[in-house]
C-alpha positions as CSV (number, residue, x, y, z in Angstrom):
1,X,0.3,-0.7,-0.2
2,X,1.3,3.3,-0.8
3,X,1.8,7.0,1.8
4,X,2.6,9.1,-0.8
5,X,3.7,11.2,2.1
6,X,7.1,11.9,0.3
7,X,5.5,13.3,-2.8
8,X,3.7,16.5,-3.5
9,X,0.0,15.7,-3.4
10,X,-1.8,16.7,-6.4
11,X,-5.4,17.9,-4.8
12,X,-5.5,20.4,-1.8
13,X,-8.7,21.0,-0.2
14,X,-8.8,23.2,2.7
15,X,-10.2,25.2,5.0
16,X,-13.8,24.2,2.7
17,X,-16.7,25.5,4.2
18,X,-20.1,25.4,1.9
19,X,-23.1,27.2,3.2
20,X,-26.8,26.5,1.6
21,X,-28.6,29.6,2.7
22,X,-28.1,28.7,6.6
23,X,-27.6,25.5,6.0
24,X,-23.9,24.6,6.9
25,X,-23.4,21.7,5.0
26,X,-19.3,21.6,4.5
27,X,-17.6,23.9,7.6
28,X,-13.3,24.3,7.4
29,X,-12.9,20.3,6.1
30,X,-9.3,19.6,4.8
31,X,-8.1,16.6,2.8
32,X,-4.9,16.3,0.5
33,X,-4.5,13.8,-2.0
34,X,-1.9,12.0,-3.3
35,X,-0.8,10.9,-6.6
36,X,-1.1,7.1,-6.3
37,X,-3.0,6.5,-3.4
38,X,-6.4,5.6,-2.3
39,X,-7.7,7.8,-0.4
40,X,-10.9,6.9,1.6
41,X,-13.5,9.2,2.3
42,X,-15.7,7.4,4.8
43,X,-18.8,8.7,6.6
44,X,-22.2,8.5,7.8
45,X,-25.5,9.6,5.3
46,X,-25.4,13.4,5.7
47,X,-21.2,13.4,7.2
48,X,-21.0,16.1,4.2
49,X,-19.3,13.3,1.6
50,X,-21.7,14.9,-2.1
51,X,-21.5,18.2,-0.9
52,X,-18.1,18.0,-0.6
53,X,-16.9,15.5,-3.8
54,X,-19.6,17.9,-5.3
55,X,-17.0,21.0,-4.5
56,X,-13.7,19.4,-5.8
57,X,-15.5,17.5,-9.2
58,X,-16.7,21.7,-9.9
59,X,-20.3,20.9,-9.3
60,X,-20.5,23.6,-6.5
61,X,-18.4,26.5,-5.5
62,X,-16.8,26.7,-2.6
63,X,-18.4,29.5,0.1
64,X,-15.0,29.7,1.9
65,X,-11.5,27.9,1.7
66,X,-9.1,27.3,-1.4
67,X,-8.6,24.0,-3.5
68,X,-5.4,23.3,-5.0
69,X,-4.6,21.9,-8.0
70,X,-0.9,20.5,-8.9
71,X,0.0,22.7,-6.2
72,X,-1.9,25.7,-8.3
73,X,-5.2,27.1,-7.3
74,X,-8.2,26.6,-9.0
75,X,-11.4,27.7,-9.2
76,X,-13.8,25.0,-11.5
77,X,-17.5,27.3,-12.4
78,X,-18.4,23.1,-13.7
79,X,-17.4,19.7,-13.8
80,X,-16.2,20.3,-17.6
81,X,-13.1,22.5,-16.0
82,X,-12.8,19.7,-13.5
83,X,-12.5,17.5,-15.9
84,X,-10.4,18.8,-18.4
85,X,-7.9,19.8,-15.1
86,X,-7.8,15.7,-14.7
87,X,-10.0,14.7,-12.1
88,X,-13.6,12.4,-13.1
89,X,-16.3,10.7,-11.0
90,X,-17.7,8.3,-11.9
91,X,-21.2,7.8,-9.6
92,X,-22.6,5.8,-7.9
93,X,-25.5,5.3,-10.7
94,X,-23.9,5.0,-14.3
95,X,-23.8,7.2,-17.0
96,X,-24.4,4.3,-19.9
97,X,-27.0,3.6,-22.1
98,X,-27.3,-0.7,-21.8
99,X,-28.4,-1.7,-25.1
100,X,-25.5,0.1,-26.8
101,X,-22.3,-1.7,-27.0
102,X,-19.5,-1.5,-24.3
103,X,-17.2,0.6,-27.4
104,X,-20.0,3.4,-27.4
105,X,-20.2,3.4,-24.1
106,X,-16.6,3.4,-23.9
107,X,-16.7,6.1,-26.3
108,X,-19.6,8.2,-25.6
109,X,-18.9,11.7,-25.6
110,X,-15.2,11.2,-27.4
111,X,-15.9,9.0,-30.4
112,X,-12.9,9.1,-31.9
113,X,-13.3,9.8,-36.1
114,X,-11.3,8.7,-39.5
115,X,-12.5,10.6,-42.9
116,X,-14.0,8.3,-46.0
117,X,-13.7,10.9,-49.4
118,X,-13.4,13.8,-47.0
119,X,-16.8,12.8,-44.7
120,X,-16.0,11.5,-41.2
121,X,-17.1,8.4,-39.7
122,X,-16.8,6.4,-36.4
123,X,-13.7,4.8,-36.5
124,X,-15.0,1.8,-35.3
125,X,-12.1,-0.2,-35.8
126,X,-10.3,1.7,-33.2
127,X,-12.7,1.7,-30.9
128,X,-13.0,-2.1,-30.8
129,X,-9.9,-2.3,-30.2
130,X,-8.7,-0.2,-27.5
131,X,-12.2,-1.2,-26.2
132,X,-10.5,-4.9,-25.9
133,X,-7.6,-3.5,-24.7
134,X,-8.6,-1.3,-21.8
135,X,-10.9,-4.4,-20.2
136,X,-8.2,-7.0,-20.5
137,X,-6.5,-4.2,-17.9
138,X,-8.9,-4.9,-15.6
139,X,-9.6,-8.4,-15.8
140,X,-12.5,-8.2,-17.9
141,X,-13.3,-11.0,-20.2
142,X,-15.6,-9.7,-22.7
143,X,-17.3,-11.7,-25.4
144,X,-16.8,-8.7,-27.7
145,X,-16.8,-4.8,-27.7
146,X,-19.9,-5.0,-29.5
147,X,-21.7,-6.4,-26.0
148,X,-24.4,-4.7,-24.6
149,X,-23.1,-2.7,-21.0
150,X,-26.8,-4.0,-19.7
151,X,-25.5,-7.7,-19.8
152,X,-22.6,-6.8,-17.7
153,X,-22.1,-7.3,-13.8
154,X,-23.2,-3.6,-11.9
155,X,-19.1,-3.9,-11.2
156,X,-18.3,-5.3,-14.7
157,X,-20.1,-1.9,-15.3
158,X,-18.3,0.2,-12.6
159,X,-15.1,-1.2,-14.0
160,X,-15.9,-0.5,-17.9
161,X,-16.8,3.6,-16.5
162,X,-13.3,3.0,-14.5
163,X,-10.7,2.4,-17.5
164,X,-12.8,4.9,-19.7
165,X,-11.7,7.9,-17.3
166,X,-8.8,6.4,-16.5
167,X,-7.9,5.6,-20.6
168,X,-9.0,9.4,-21.0
169,X,-6.6,11.2,-18.4
170,X,-8.1,11.0,-15.2
171,X,-4.6,11.8,-12.6
172,X,-7.7,11.8,-9.7
173,X,-10.5,9.3,-9.3
174,X,-13.7,10.4,-8.3
175,X,-15.4,6.9,-6.8
176,X,-19.0,7.5,-5.0
177,X,-20.1,4.2,-4.0
178,X,-19.0,1.7,-6.4
179,X,-19.9,-1.9,-4.1
180,X,-22.7,0.0,-2.0
181,X,-25.2,-2.1,-4.4
182,X,-23.3,-5.2,-5.5
183,X,-22.2,-8.8,-4.5
184,X,-19.2,-9.9,-2.9
185,X,-17.9,-11.4,-6.5
186,X,-18.5,-7.7,-8.2
187,X,-17.1,-6.0,-5.0
188,X,-14.0,-7.7,-5.1
189,X,-13.6,-6.7,-8.8
190,X,-14.2,-3.1,-7.8
191,X,-12.3,-3.2,-5.5
192,X,-9.2,-4.9,-7.7
193,X,-9.7,-2.7,-10.3
194,X,-8.4,0.7,-7.8
195,X,-5.9,-1.4,-6.4
196,X,-5.5,-1.5,-10.5
197,X,-5.8,2.1,-11.3
198,X,-3.9,3.3,-8.2
199,X,-0.8,1.5,-9.4
200,X,-0.7,3.0,-12.8
201,X,0.4,6.6,-10.5
202,X,-3.5,7.6,-9.7
203,X,-5.0,9.7,-7.0
204,X,-8.6,7.3,-5.9
205,X,-10.8,9.6,-4.2
206,X,-13.1,6.0,-2.4
207,X,-16.4,7.7,-0.5
208,X,-18.2,4.2,0.9
209,X,-20.0,3.9,4.4
210,X,-18.5,0.6,3.9
211,X,-15.6,0.0,6.5
212,X,-14.8,-3.2,5.2
213,X,-14.3,-2.5,1.5
214,X,-12.5,1.2,2.3
215,X,-9.8,-1.1,4.7
216,X,-9.2,-3.6,1.9
217,X,-8.1,-0.8,-0.1
218,X,-7.5,2.8,1.4
219,X,-4.0,3.4,2.1
220,X,-5.2,7.4,4.3
221,X,-8.9,7.4,5.8
222,X,-10.6,9.9,6.3
223,X,-13.8,10.2,8.5
224,X,-16.9,13.2,8.2
225,X,-19.4,14.0,10.5
226,X,-21.4,16.6,10.1
227,X,-19.7,18.5,7.8
228,X,-16.5,18.4,9.9
229,X,-13.3,16.0,9.4
230,X,-13.3,14.0,12.8
231,X,-9.9,12.8,11.7
232,X,-7.5,11.5,9.1
233,X,-5.0,7.8,9.3
234,X,-3.1,6.7,7.4
235,X,-2.6,2.2,6.7
236,X,-1.7,1.0,9.9
237,X,-2.7,3.9,12.7
238,X,-6.1,2.6,13.1
239,X,-8.3,-0.5,13.7
240,X,-11.4,-1.4,12.0
241,X,-12.8,-1.2,15.2
242,X,-12.0,2.0,15.9
243,X,-12.2,2.9,12.3
244,X,-15.9,2.6,13.0
245,X,-16.1,3.6,15.3
246,X,-15.3,7.0,14.9
247,X,-17.4,7.3,11.9
248,X,-20.2,5.7,13.5
249,X,-20.5,8.4,16.0
250,X,-18.7,7.0,19.0
251,X,-19.5,8.4,21.9
252,X,-23.5,8.4,20.7
253,X,-23.5,4.7,20.2
254,X,-22.3,3.9,23.4
255,X,-24.9,6.2,25.1
256,X,-27.7,4.3,22.9
257,X,-25.8,1.0,23.9
258,X,-26.2,2.1,28.0
259,X,-30.3,3.1,27.4
260,X,-31.1,0.4,25.2
261,X,-29.1,-2.7,27.8
262,X,-27.0,-4.3,24.6
263,X,-25.1,-4.2,22.1
264,X,-25.4,-2.2,18.9
């Protein structure tokens, strides 16, 4: 596992606040993300995870605070600005067309073309070859590039989306609950994909509420609670029970256990 403390962070979120009218969704959150690292962002529902990643990826502008990318201050106005810089987000609900082929989905929005008699056409041969190569790298053996995305498992579709983002130049890959609706085998496939991407030097921000999944691939762990950072720990510095306790509210759970006369 990598802990890139000897390298400069690729993304620095410094004292980020985000207000929606009187509601404070983020209250001074600071997180550094390093190349070749899987940084897990954990928290229960309402902890601020979604607002944080939307701020990092250009959906929201921070009310206060600073975002640095490769050491330079950034002011993303749209997700396209963040993508152009190299920050890509793979959402839990994938933007894919089930009846369309894997190759077409892989290149959707970035279609390669070739000219025949001065007219541009979709370069299917190139798209098919690249799709098969990139899927093999990730351990996915397709029947062929025209296999419909809808015939793939949930984990395989996540892998297609991750591979697509990396192929098109993602330096930072934000994964929003990629394992939340998957079975054990599919989850293992996605976690293996995260490991492969990290080893390519891509910075991975893995948003999850599942401590076991985070510990399987995480290098560092940051816990959010009600819009604030409860702490960041490196692998080996925190036990699974400590991480679970921090994420679940610690003292609140202990109080509830006492009132119920048992174990929560």
